[in-house]
C-alpha positions as CSV (number, residue, x, y, z in Angstrom):
1,X,0.3,140.0,-97.0
2,X,1.2,143.6,-97.6
3,X,4.9,143.5,-98.7
4,X,4.8,143.5,-102.5
5,X,8.3,143.7,-103.8
6,X,7.5,146.9,-105.8
7,X,6.3,148.6,-102.7
8,X,9.4,147.5,-100.8
9,X,11.6,148.9,-103.6
10,X,9.8,152.2,-103.4
11,X,10.0,152.3,-99.6
12,X,13.8,151.5,-99.7
13,X,14.3,154.2,-102.3
14,X,12.7,156.7,-99.9
15,X,14.9,155.3,-97.0
16,X,18.0,155.8,-99.1
17,X,16.9,159.4,-100.0
18,X,16.5,160.1,-96.3
19,X,20.1,158.9,-95.6
20,X,18.9,155.6,-94.1
21,X,20.9,153.3,-96.4
22,X,21.6,150.7,-93.7
23,X,17.9,150.5,-92.8
24,X,17.0,150.2,-96.4
25,X,19.5,147.3,-96.7
26,X,17.9,145.6,-93.7
27,X,14.5,145.9,-95.4
28,X,15.8,144.6,-98.7
29,X,17.6,141.6,-97.1
30,X,14.5,140.8,-95.0
31,X,12.2,140.8,-98.0
32,X,14.3,138.8,-100.5
33,X,16.3,136.5,-98.2
34,X,13.6,136.0,-95.6
35,X,15.8,137.3,-92.7
36,X,14.6,138.6,-89.4
37,X,15.8,142.1,-88.7
38,X,18.5,140.9,-86.3
39,X,19.7,138.4,-88.9
40,X,19.9,141.1,-91.5
41,X,21.8,143.4,-89.1
42,X,24.3,140.8,-88.0
43,X,24.8,138.7,-91.1
44,X,28.4,138.3,-92.2
45,X,28.0,139.9,-95.7
46,X,31.5,139.0,-96.8
47,X,30.9,135.3,-96.0
48,X,27.6,135.3,-97.9
49,X,29.3,136.9,-100.9
50,X,32.1,134.2,-100.8
51,X,29.6,131.4,-100.5
52,X,27.5,132.7,-103.4
53,X,30.6,133.0,-105.6
54,X,31.6,129.5,-104.7
55,X,28.3,127.6,-104.6
56,X,25.5,130.0,-105.9
57,X,23.9,129.9,-102.5
58,X,24.4,131.4,-99.0
59,X,23.6,130.2,-95.5
60,X,21.8,132.4,-93.0
61,X,23.8,132.0,-89.8
62,X,24.4,135.1,-87.8
63,X,21.7,136.6,-85.5
64,X,19.4,133.6,-85.8
65,X,16.7,133.2,-83.2
66,X,17.8,131.0,-80.3
67,X,21.3,131.0,-81.6
68,X,20.4,128.3,-84.1
69,X,23.2,127.9,-86.7
70,X,22.8,125.1,-89.2
71,X,23.5,124.6,-92.9
72,X,19.9,123.6,-93.6
73,X,19.1,127.3,-94.0
74,X,20.9,127.6,-97.3
75,X,19.2,129.8,-99.9
76,X,20.0,129.9,-103.6
77,X,21.0,133.3,-104.8
78,X,19.0,134.8,-107.7
79,X,19.3,138.2,-109.4
80,X,17.2,140.1,-106.7
81,X,19.0,138.4,-103.8
82,X,22.3,139.3,-105.3
83,X,21.2,142.9,-105.7
84,X,20.1,143.0,-102.0
85,X,23.5,141.6,-100.9
86,X,25.4,144.1,-103.1
87,X,23.3,147.0,-101.7
88,X,24.0,145.8,-98.2
89,X,27.7,145.5,-98.9
90,X,27.8,149.0,-100.2
91,X,25.7,150.4,-97.2
92,X,27.7,148.7,-94.4
93,X,30.1,150.8,-92.3
94,X,33.7,150.8,-93.4
95,X,35.6,148.0,-91.8
96,X,32.5,146.0,-90.7
97,X,31.4,142.6,-91.9
98,X,27.8,143.4,-91.1
99,X,25.5,146.4,-91.2
100,X,26.4,147.5,-87.6
101,X,29.3,149.8,-87.0
102,X,31.8,149.2,-84.2
103,X,29.9,151.7,-82.0
104,X,26.4,150.4,-82.8
105,X,24.5,147.7,-81.1
106,X,21.2,146.1,-82.2
107,X,19.1,148.1,-79.7
108,X,20.6,151.5,-80.6
109,X,20.2,150.7,-84.3
110,X,16.5,149.9,-83.7
111,X,16.0,153.1,-81.8
112,X,17.9,155.4,-84.2
113,X,17.5,153.9,-87.7
114,X,14.9,151.3,-87.9
115,X,12.2,153.3,-86.1
116,X,12.5,155.9,-88.9
117,X,12.5,153.1,-91.5
118,X,9.3,151.6,-90.0
119,X,7.5,154.9,-90.5
120,X,8.5,154.9,-94.2
121,X,7.4,151.3,-94.6
122,X,4.0,152.1,-93.1
123,X,3.7,155.1,-95.5
124,X,3.9,152.6,-98.4
125,X,1.3,150.2,-96.9
126,X,3.8,147.8,-95.2
127,X,2.8,147.5,-91.5
128,X,6.2,146.3,-90.2
129,X,9.5,144.6,-90.9
130,X,7.9,141.3,-90.1
131,X,5.7,141.7,-93.1
132,X,8.8,141.7,-95.3
133,X,9.7,138.2,-94.1
134,X,6.1,137.1,-94.6
135,X,6.3,138.4,-98.2
136,X,9.4,136.2,-98.8
137,X,7.5,133.2,-97.4
138,X,4.6,133.8,-99.6
139,X,6.7,134.1,-102.7
140,X,8.6,130.9,-102.0
141,X,5.3,129.0,-101.3
142,X,3.7,130.3,-104.5
143,X,6.7,129.5,-106.7
144,X,6.6,125.9,-105.4
145,X,2.9,125.3,-105.9
146,X,2.6,127.4,-109.0
147,X,-0.4,129.2,-107.7
148,X,-1.8,131.3,-104.8
149,X,-0.8,130.8,-101.2
150,X,-3.6,129.9,-98.7
151,X,-3.8,133.6,-97.9
152,X,-4.9,134.3,-101.4
153,X,-7.0,131.3,-102.2
154,X,-8.0,127.7,-101.5
155,X,-5.3,125.0,-101.3
156,X,-5.5,123.1,-104.6
157,X,-3.1,120.2,-104.0
158,X,-2.5,119.0,-100.4
159,X,0.7,117.1,-101.2
160,X,2.2,120.1,-103.0
161,X,1.0,122.3,-100.2
162,X,2.9,120.2,-97.6
163,X,6.1,120.3,-99.7
164,X,5.8,124.1,-100.0
165,X,5.2,124.6,-96.3
166,X,8.2,122.4,-95.4
167,X,10.5,124.3,-97.8
168,X,9.2,127.7,-96.5
169,X,9.9,126.5,-92.9
170,X,13.4,125.4,-93.9
171,X,14.2,128.7,-95.6
172,X,12.9,130.6,-92.6
173,X,14.9,128.5,-90.2
174,X,11.9,127.0,-88.5
175,X,11.2,123.5,-87.4
176,X,7.7,122.4,-88.3
177,X,5.4,120.0,-86.6
178,X,2.2,118.7,-88.2
179,X,0.1,121.4,-86.6
180,X,2.4,124.3,-87.5
181,X,2.2,126.0,-90.8
182,X,4.5,129.1,-91.4
183,X,2.3,130.5,-94.2
184,X,-1.0,130.5,-92.2
185,X,0.3,131.1,-88.7
186,X,2.9,133.8,-89.2
187,X,6.6,133.8,-90.0
188,X,8.3,135.1,-86.8
């Protein structure tokens, strides 16, 4: 895992300095909310802010893989997640609920903004946007087990490991079978 939060913060600072605020917002949302790039681009930021104000949590709904929309992907807001949301709200185009402008589409945003942001991520040792989501998954797992993920060390408690894997899968919007494990097999 190569998406330490400090490195991500440094990379997003460089993106902002290069005028890539919306790309920085995508990176920040991906790292602290566990969103895929498309989810970060299309998320209704106003809805998320309302939900957090009302319940302290937000649901990841827009842009989900396979069009999956379900309330099970509710994530509790913490200080860092609130900062990411506030940054995204400030970076979004005027009159838009998400990070895309009325003239943007996902493909054009990838080609014009995210390609430049990917170069900045690599400069700071983060191979891709996918690694940001993996960093989120690892943080969630480690907070549940109170120790290292299987990527950093041996599994100490099988029962706790299973609980952590199920919670990571839920937060990533994945369904998990007995043979699937989001930490060890990727987080796409």
